[in-house]
C-alpha positions in Angstrom: -0.1 0.1 -0.2 2.9 2.3 0.4 4.0 2.2 -3.2 0.7 3.1 -4.6 0.4 5.9 -2.2 4.1 7.1 -3.3 3.0 7.0 -7.0 -0.3 8.7 -6.6 1.8 11.0 -4.6 4.1 11.2 -7.7 1.4 11.7 -10.4 0.0 14.2 -8.3 3.2 16.0 -8.3 3.7 15.1 -12.4 0.1 16.9 -12.8 0.4 20.2 -10.8 4.2 20.3 -12.3 2.0 20.1 -15.7 -1.4 22.5 -15.1 1.7 24.9 -13.6 3.3 24.9 -16.9 0.5 25.3 -19.0 -0.6 28.1 -17.0 2.6 29.5 -17.7 2.4 28.8 -21.1 -1.2 30.5 -21.3 0.4 34.0 -19.8 2.9 33.8 -21.9 0.0 33.8 -24.9 -1.9 36.3 -23.9 1.3 38.7 -23.6 2.2 37.9 -26.9 -1.3 38.5 -28.5 -1.6 41.8 -26.5 1.9 42.7 -28.0 0.9 41.8 -31.4 -2.3 43.8 -30.9 -0.8 47.2 -29.2 2.0 46.6 -32.5 -1.0 47.0 -35.0 -3.2 49.6 -33.3 0.1 51.7 -33.3 0.7 50.9 -37.0 -2.5 52.1 -37.9 -2.1 55.5 -36.3 -5.4 55.0 -34.1 -5.8 56.4 -31.3 -6.8 55.7 -27.6 -10.0 56.0 -26.4 -9.5 58.7 -23.8 -7.5 60.8 -26.1 -10.5 60.3 -28.8 -13.4 61.4 -26.3 -11.1 64.5 -25.8 -11.0 65.8 -28.9 -14.5 64.8 -29.3 -15.3 67.3 -26.8 -13.1 70.0 -28.2 -14.8 69.8 -31.4 -18.5 69.7 -29.8 -17.3 73.1 -27.5 -15.5 74.6 -31.0 -19.2 73.3 -33.0 -20.9 75.3 -30.3 -18.4 78.6 -29.9 -19.0 78.8 -33.6 -22.8 78.6 -33.5 -22.7 81.6 -31.1 -20.5 83.8 -33.2 -22.8 83.0 -36.6 -25.6 83.9 -34.6 -24.3 86.8 -33.2 -22.9 88.0 -37.0 -26.5 87.2 -38.5 -27.8 89.8 -35.3 -25.2 92.6 -36.1 -25.7 92.1 -40.3 -29.8 92.3 -39.7 -28.7 95.6 -37.1 -26.7 97.0 -40.2 -29.4 96.3 -42.5 -32.0 98.5 -40.8 -29.9 101.2 -40.7 -28.8 100.5 -44.1 -25.6 99.6 -44.0 -24.6 97.6 -46.8 -24.2 94.3 -46.1 -20.6 93.5 -46.8 -17.9 96.1 -45.7 -14.8 97.4 -48.6 -12.1 95.7 -48.1 -8.9 97.8 -46.8 -5.9 98.4 -48.4 -3.0 96.1 -48.6 -0.2 97.2 -46.0 3.4 97.0 -47.5 5.6 95.4 -44.7 9.4 97.1 -44.4 11.9 95.3 -46.0 14.4 93.9 -44.3 17.4 95.6 -42.9 20.3 95.9 -45.8 17.8 94.8 -48.4 17.3 96.4 -51.7 13.9 97.9 -52.3 12.3 96.1 -55.4 11.5 98.9 -58.7 
């Protein structure tokens, strides 16, 4: 009876070792797959979700500001039209920048 207990103990140790080895292999496979996915995402120029959400919020705020400004411009144009002023302003004359020091003026 003593021998069978030893054999069963040895088999139990081998089985535990095999389970531990398989768990290690599984963890290694998961990390390799994760690295491959991260490399694929990096090569695809994709952004993380939190950065996407932040930029979406910036875009929403910019759109809201644009709509406010459009409404304000429409209101100002209506006020100008009520006063009889033309809708479009005359363009200003272009202002020439001074030449850099030592540069010859163009004829």
